[in-house]
N, C-alpha and C positions, 0 to 999 in steps of 0.2 A: 286859700286853697283853689286849685285850678278845676275847671269844669271837665266833666267826662266828655268823650267824643259825642255821645248822644245829646248832651245838653248843648254843646257847641253847635251841632247841626240843627237843633231845634231853634236856637237863637238866630242862626243864619237863615233858616226857613222863614221865620217871622220877619226879618229885615228885608228879604227879597221877594216876599209874597206880592203878587201882582206884576212883577217884572217878567216880561216875556224873554226867555233865552233864545238865542239863535238856533235854527234848525238846519242850517247849512254851514259847511266848513270845507276847507281845501287841505289836502294832504298828498304829497308825492305825485303831483300832476293829476290828481283825481278830485272831483267835487263830491263831497259827502253830504247826504241828506238823512235826517232822522225822520222815519216814516212810522205812522201809527196804523196798524192793520185793523181790519174789521173786528177782530177779537179784542182790540184795545191794547195789544202788546206793541211795544216800539222796537224797531230795529234800525240798523244803519245800512244804507245803500250807497255804493260808490260808482260813479261814472268816470272812467279814466280815458285820457287822451290816447294812450297806446296800450298794447298788451303788456309791454314791459313795465309800465307804470302800475297796471293792475296786478301783475305778478309780484312786483316789489311790495305793494301795499298788503297783498294777501300773505306773503311770506312773513312780514313783520307782525301782522295780526296773529298768524299761526304760531310764530316763535315765542313772542312774549309781548304782552301789553300791560303797562303799569298805570293804574288809575289812582290819582291823588285828589284829595280835597284841599283846596287853597282858596279861602274866601277873599283873598287880596288879589286874585288874578284879574287882569284887565281883559274884559270881553269887548272886542271891537270888530267891526267888519273889516275884512282884509281887502286890499285893492286887488282887482282882477289880475291874474297872471297874463303877461303878454303872450299872444299867440305866435308861435314860431313854426314855420314850415320846414319839414324835413324831407 
């Protein structure tokens, strides 16, 4: 018999306890940071290279965002994007 999603998540939590997940990521020419406020709530802040990068990221977040649980996903630091002058 297969586990329920809650049982699977609990097992994953036990396996990953103590592992510090990254708090920075890159998306669409923007650097994202997960920030914890004084109230203990977390949110995402994006710093973008251009207004068009910011607008594109905002449009995607507003249109639709899909969140999936995949315990097999590889979490690794991404190489910095090369800086290009425009």
